[in-house]
C-alpha positions in Angstrom: 94.6 155.2 47.2 94.9 155.7 43.4 98.1 157.0 41.8 98.4 158.2 38.2 102.2 158.2 37.3 101.6 160.2 34.1 100.3 163.2 35.9 102.0 162.4 39.2 98.8 162.7 41.3 97.5 160.7 44.2 93.7 160.4 44.7 91.4 158.8 47.3 89.4 155.8 46.2 86.5 158.1 45.3 88.6 160.3 43.1 89.4 163.2 45.4 92.9 164.6 44.8 95.2 164.1 47.8 98.4 165.5 46.4 100.4 166.2 43.2 104.0 164.9 43.5 106.5 167.5 42.4 109.6 167.1 44.5 112.7 168.0 42.5 115.0 166.4 45.1 113.9 162.8 44.3 115.1 161.5 47.7 115.0 157.8 48.6 113.3 156.7 51.8 116.6 155.3 53.1 118.2 158.7 52.6 115.7 160.5 54.9 116.4 161.1 58.6 114.7 158.6 60.8 112.3 159.9 63.5 110.8 158.3 66.5 107.7 157.6 64.5 107.7 154.8 61.9 105.0 156.6 59.7 107.3 159.4 58.7 110.8 160.6 58.2 112.5 164.0 57.7 114.1 165.4 54.6 117.1 167.2 55.9 117.5 169.1 52.6 114.2 170.9 52.7 113.2 170.1 56.3 109.8 168.7 55.2 108.2 165.7 56.9 107.7 162.8 54.5 104.9 160.4 55.2 104.9 156.7 54.2 101.5 156.4 52.5 101.5 152.6 53.0 100.8 153.3 56.7 97.8 155.7 56.3 94.4 155.5 54.8 92.9 157.9 52.3 91.0 160.0 54.9 94.1 160.4 57.1 96.3 161.5 54.2 93.7 163.9 52.8 93.2 165.6 56.2 97.0 165.9 56.8 97.7 167.3 53.4 94.8 169.8 53.6 96.0 170.9 57.0 99.7 171.0 55.9 99.9 171.3 52.1 103.7 171.2 52.2 103.8 167.7 53.6 105.6 165.3 51.3 104.5 161.7 50.6 106.4 158.5 49.9 104.8 155.9 47.5 105.8 152.4 46.9 104.2 151.0 43.7 103.9 147.6 45.5 102.2 148.7 48.6 98.9 146.9 49.2 96.7 150.1 49.6 97.7 151.6 46.3 96.2 151.2 42.8 98.1 152.4 39.8 95.9 154.0 37.1 96.1 156.2 34.0 92.6 157.7 34.5 92.0 161.3 35.2 90.5 162.3 38.6 87.1 162.7 36.9 87.3 159.1 35.6 88.4 157.9 39.0 85.2 159.5 40.5 83.1 157.6 38.0 84.6 154.2 38.6 82.7 151.8 41.0 
């Protein structure tokens, strides 16, 4: 996954947009309600499911977000499957 913090967008490794981050609540992972699944938690304020992107691959996240666009995502800038960039999605598509 590739994340651009300036435009708050998450892309697949080939530059396909997964999701734009725009939550005004700015909740911390520890503040979210635990569920029986380790991969996600529940925001009790908006009742959305929040997925931990460290536990998914690009294809899984893209499919979930396309199926349920209101799904929220949690990012950790130190997670191993995330690259931070300042490129646009078109530039991401052109990178090897």
